[in-house]
N, C-alpha and C positions, 0 to 999 in steps of 0.2 A: 503493499500500500504506500503509494508516494506521500511524502510530507512536504509542506511548505511552510516556512515562518508566517506568510500571509496570503490569504486567498481573497481576490477582488471579485465581485460577482456584478459584471456588466462592463462594457467598453464604450460607454457613451463619454461625454465629457467629464462625468465624476470618476468613471474608472481610469480613463487615461490620465487624468490630473493626479489619481491617487498613485498610478504606478510611477510617474515622473517624481512626485515627491518622495516616494520611498526610496528610489534609488538616489536621490539626491541627500538623503539622509542616512546612506549607508546600508540600507536594508534591500539586498538584491535577491533574497530568495522569495519571490512572489510569483503569482500567476493569475491571469484574468480569464474568467469564464464568460464566453459570449456565445448566446444561444443562436445569433445571427451569424453571417457570412461575412460581415464587415463590420468596422467600428463606427463610432458617431451617433449611435443610439437613435435618439429623437430625430436628429437631423439627418439620419439614415433612411428611417422609416417614414417620415412625412414629407412626401414628395408631390403633394397636391398643388394644383396651378396657384400662383401667387404666394406660395409658402416662404415666409420672411420672418426676421426676428422684430420684436417690437420694442427692443432695447436698441440705444445706439449702439453702432458697430463697434465704436472705440473701446466701449466698456463691455463688449461680448468678445472677451478673449482673456487668456490666461496672463497673469501679470508677469509670469517668468517667459512668456512668448507672444509678446505684443505684435499685432498684424499691422503694419503700417501702409497695407496696399489694398485695404477694402475698396471696393467699386463704388458703394453708396454708403449714405449715412447710416440707413437700417439694410444690413445685408440679407441677401437671399439666401435660401435653403442650400443650393448648390454650393454657393461660395463658402459657406460656414461649414458644411461637410468637408470640403477641401481643405479648408483651415486646420480641421480637428485631424485629419489623416495625416497632414504635413508634420504636426506636432508631434504624433505617434510615431511617424518615419524618424524625425530628427533625434528623438529621444530613445529610439531602439526599443519601442514598446512592442512592435509587432510579432517578434519571436516568443513573447510572453503571453500571447493572447491564443486562448484555446478556442478557436471558431467552431460553431455547430455544437458546443457544448453547453447543455442546460443544467442548472443546479435544480434538482428534483427535492433534497432535503438536506439540512445541516442542523446537527444536533451537538450540543456541548456534551463532553464526556468529562465528568467530575474527578474520575480517577487519574486520566492522563494530562488534565488541563489542554486538552485540545478540541477542535471541532471536527466532527466526523461528516464529511459532506458527500452525499450521494450525487452523482452526476449522470448525464446520458452516456459518459464514456467510461464509467466506472466510479471507484469510491477513492477519495483523497482525504488527507486530513489537514489541519491548518493550526498554527498557534493563534491567529486572529483572523478575523472575518470581516470584511468590509463590505456591505451591501451598497452597491453603487447604480442599482437598476433605476432609481430615480422615480418620480411620481407621474412623469409622463409618459408612461412605458405601454401599459395595457390599455387599448381602447375601450371606451365605454359605450354599449349598444344597448339601449333600451328594450326591455321585454315586452314587445307589442304584440298583442293577440293576432294571429294571421300572417305574421311577417314570413314565416317559414314557407308559406304557401305562394308568395308573391312570385309571379311568372317572369318578372323582369329582371333588370340588374340591381343588386344592392350591395353597397360597400360604405365603409368608414373613411373619413377623410385621411387618417393616418394609413390607411391601407388602400390607397387610391388605385383604381384599376384603369391604367393608361391604355388599355387594349381595347378598352369599351369607348366607341365613337358618341360622344354626346350631341353630336350635330343633328338637329331637327327633333329631337327626343322631348317629350313631356317629362320634367324632372321635378321631385320633390325633394326638398332639402329640409332636413329635421334638425333642428339647433341653430342659434345664431350667436354662437361663441367666437372665440378668437379666430379659428380655423374658418369657420364660415364666413366671417367678414372678410377673409383674404381670398376665398375661391370663389365665392358668389360673383364679384365682378368680372372675374376671368371667364367663368362658364356661360354668363348671361347671353353674350352676344352670340353664342353658338346654339343654344337650345331653342326650342319652339315655343315652349312654355316652362316657366319656372315658378314652382310654388313653394314658399318659404314659410314653413311652420315655426312661428315664435311664441314661445311660452311667456318669456319676459323680454320687454324691450331692453337695448343696450345703450349706454352712453358711448357713442363714437365720436372721438376728437379729430381733428385734422393731423396727419401725419407729416411733420416737417422733413420729408425725405427727398433727396436729390443726388444725382450721380456726382461723384468726386472725380473730376476730370483735370487734365491740363495743369496750370500753375498749381492749384490747391493740392491736388494729389502729388506733385512733384515736392512741393513744401513738407507734406506729411510723411513722404518716404525718406527725403534727404537731409532736411534742416533738423540738426540736433536738437531734441527737446520739444519739437513741434506736436508730435504725436502725443507725447505726455502732457503738454498743455491742454490739447483737445480734450484727453481723457479726463483731466481734472476739472475742466469746465463742465463737461458733461456730467460728471458724478456730483458737481454741486448744483447743477440744475435739477437732477434726479432727487438729491437730498433735501433741497427746497420743497419740491413736489411732495415729498414724504412727510413734510410738516402737516400738509392737508390731510393725510390719512390719520394723524393723531389729533387733528382739530377740525371736526367735520365742517365748521362754519367757514373755512377756507375753501373747501371742495364745493360748498354751496356757491361760492362765488365764482370758482372756477368753471362750474357746470353751465354758467350763463354763455360761456364760449361754445360748449355742446348745443345749447338751444340755438344759438346764432348759426351754427354750422348746419343744423338740422333745417333750419329754414331757409338757409342759401341753397341747400342742395335739393330739398323737397318742396316744390310748389303746391301739391295738392294738400289741402288742409286736413282731409279725411286720413290720409296715408301718414302725414306728419303727427297726428293724433296718435294713430296705432304705434308710431315709432319713438315716442315721447316716454322715457322711463318715469316710473313713479317712486323712484328711490334716489338717494343722494349719490352723486359721482363717487366712485371709489369703493362703494359697498361690493362691487363685482369687480373683477378684473378690468383694468383699463384696456379700452380697444382704440386702435387708431388705423384710420383709413381717409384716403382722399376720393375713393371710387365707390365705396359700399351702398352710401345713400342713393347717390345717381342711379346705381344699377337697380336698386329696389324701385326707382321711379319711372323706369322705362316701360314701355308697352310690351306686354305678354308676360309681366311679373304681378303674382298676386302674393301678399303677405297675409298669412293667415294668423291672427293673434291669438292661438289656441295651441294645446298639445295634440298629438296623435294618439287617438283612442284604439285603433285598431287598423287591420288591413283585410280587405276583402277582394280576393283575386287580385286585379291589377288597379284597384280602387282604395285610395288612402280615405279613411273615415276620421274626420277631426273629432275632437271632444266637444266641439258646438254643433256636431250633426253634419256639417258639410261633407260631400263626398267629391273626390276629384280622382280621374283615372289618369294614371301616369306610367311611364316606361321604365324610370329608375328612381331608386330612392338612395339620397346619399346622407349619411349621418354626420353631422358636425357637433357632436354630442360630447366631445371631450374624453376625458380618461378615467381611470381608477385612482383618484389622487389620494385620497385617505383611507382607502382600503385596497392599498397597493398589494398585488399578488404575492410579492416576496414574502410579506408578513405571515403567509400561510406556510411558508416552507422553512422557516427558522425556528428552531426549538430549544427549550431549555433542557437542563438535565433530567429533568421529570417527565419530559416529553410533551410539555405544553408550548404551544407556538406564541408567536408574537400576537398573532391574531386572539388567541386565548387570553393572553395577558391585557390586551388593550381592549376587549370587549366593544369594538367599534369606535373607541377614542384613543388614537395614537398618542403616546406620551413618551418623552426621552430628557434625559439630564441634558440641557444645553442643545437640545434637538439632536443629538448626536450618540449617546450612550443610554442604554435601557438597563435599569435594574432586572436582575434574574439573567441576564445575557451576558457573562464575562467575555473579554477579549472581543466584543462585537461593536460594530460601528454603523449607523445608519447615515448616509450622505443625503443632503438635501431633504432631511427629516422634518418631523412635526415641529410645528411652532416656530420655523424659521423663514415662512415665505412673507414676502412683502410685496405692494403694488410697485415699487420704485427702483428696486435693486436688481442689478444683473444677477443671474444665477452663479456666474462666475466668481463674484464677490463672497456670496454665501458659501460656495463650495472651497474657495481658497481659505476662508476663515476656520470652516471645519478641518479641513486638512492640516492647517496648521496646529490645531488642537490634538488631532489623531496621532501626529508624528510627536507631539510632546508626550503623549500617554505611551506610545510604543517605545521611544528611545529612552525614557525614564525607566520604563518596565526592564528594558535591557540593562540598563546601568545598576539597577537595585537587585536583577536577578528574579524579579517577579514573573510568574507564569500564569497568573490568575489576576484580573482587575475588574471591578465590576462598581458601578456607581451605587452608593447606598440609596435605598428607597427614601429616606427622609429628606436626602439632598434632591432627588427627583421630583418629589412631592412638593418642596419647598419652591423650586424653580416654577413648576407649573402653575402653583397657586398665584405667584408673583406675575406670571403671563396672562393668566384669566382676568386678574384683578385689573391690570392695565388694558386689556382688550376692550374693557366695558366702554370706555370713553372713545374708542376710536371708530372711525367711519364703517370699518368692517363690521362691527357688532351692533352700531347704532345707526346705519344708514337706511334701514328699512326695507332690506331685501333678504332673499335666500340665495346662497351660493354655494360653490364648491368648497369655500373656506370651512363650512360647517359639516361635522360628520353626522352619521346616522342617530347619534344621542342629542344632536342640537348644539354640540359644542365646537367653538372654534377651534379646530387642532391644527390649523395651517399657518397663521399668521404670527409674525414678530410684531409685538406692539411699539417697540421702541425705535430708535436712530439705527442707520447702519453702523455709526461709528461706535455705539454701546455694543451691538453685536461683535464688532471686532474686538472690543476692549475685553468682553466677557470670555470669548472663546480664545483670547491671546494668553491666558493665565490658567495653567492647570494647577488646581487645588487638590492636592493628594488625599485631604481630610475628608472629601466628599466620595471617597472611595473606599472598599474594602479590597486589600492585596492579599496576596498569597504567594509562596513560592512552593514548587512542587518537591516533594521528598525524594522522588526518584531523579536521579541525575539525567538520565536519558530524555528526559521530556523538557529539559531546560536548554533553550536555544542559546548558543553562545553567541556573543557580539563579533562582528568580523574582526579578522587580523588586520 
């Protein structure tokens, strides 16, 4: 049975970042388990038309591998994927990736202080386990009666069927989240009829996106400090926006821009009324588009302000009773965010999964380690999401913390380190108390920020600066540590 000091699950931005940081800190005995056939995770899987980042490109990169050659202010999917692949190549990560290898089960062994990991390619063990699958991994498709009998084409935005020709088709789009806002304007000119099923209207702000060409691109590439300056400016703007999430009155002022944008793009008062949200901006994920509203206002498009109740043959039956015959159904319904599938595959020493512990409400100490699961780390975990920060910023803050734990364990000879339940509970109590005053909780909407128990298990309620500060300091008093009695299970530090 092969043993590794660290096993990483997933080769998206979190997994690649983990691998690079492990190597930079002298930990070279690691492997990445990737069920797909390529790296880049979310940016490999999401290839729908118009797929792009909604965070400025200069912020959407690893700090140790800045990309000074983005072609746009907000980069597209293909460009981001190529960037991740380039980083993996430059840091020699590909030889450590086990492609086509899915983790079925990982269980902590209290006798050996190791993780026993069952994969599609066999069983391995690890001293530490990093869950880097991320929350945007498994598509969420609602359980709609009759959907399995639909005779036409059905797919989720993250599993886009590029072989299916949408030209001249009658298409139903279910969901109006971030993905739908991007792909609807791209497919609308091609289809004969577009029926958009919207349970809740979304605030959509103008997207300050433009191509980076000529002199400006040359400056960012060649002038020392120019790219770093742009990154700092964009970070400052995003952090200023973050004040609004913590002070809803600011968001109510900013949403006037959203109302003005809607009036400018949609002249039909009835459609405009349908598209006007009834909650405070920021209560749901912020969306940006310069084309979405215009696409919905064009001939051949009908917005149904209702959920889909069922499917009967080739007819979509809405919750309001309307029936519409279509040739294809596309789901823009997001992902299993707080019920991430990996949580059902990681088990403690007693055979209880993360799901069993969480009971629908994910919790972790500093969003990273979980009581009952020694030597395990969850990246982009619960209570760390924001509406204004790049995922790379959160990820790198966590990785700094993870490497503090792992290197300290090496130095001290610890083979088992687990956050104390009291420390975890105290952290989550503080989070929930602080969330009460944020727009996430008080904005008057229901969003994927809330778990099945009605608890906000997604958001970080403070500034990014505070997140960086809290994750920068490893407090060993918050952990129970132990050293194995058997010498053969202690991993020696590198020579």
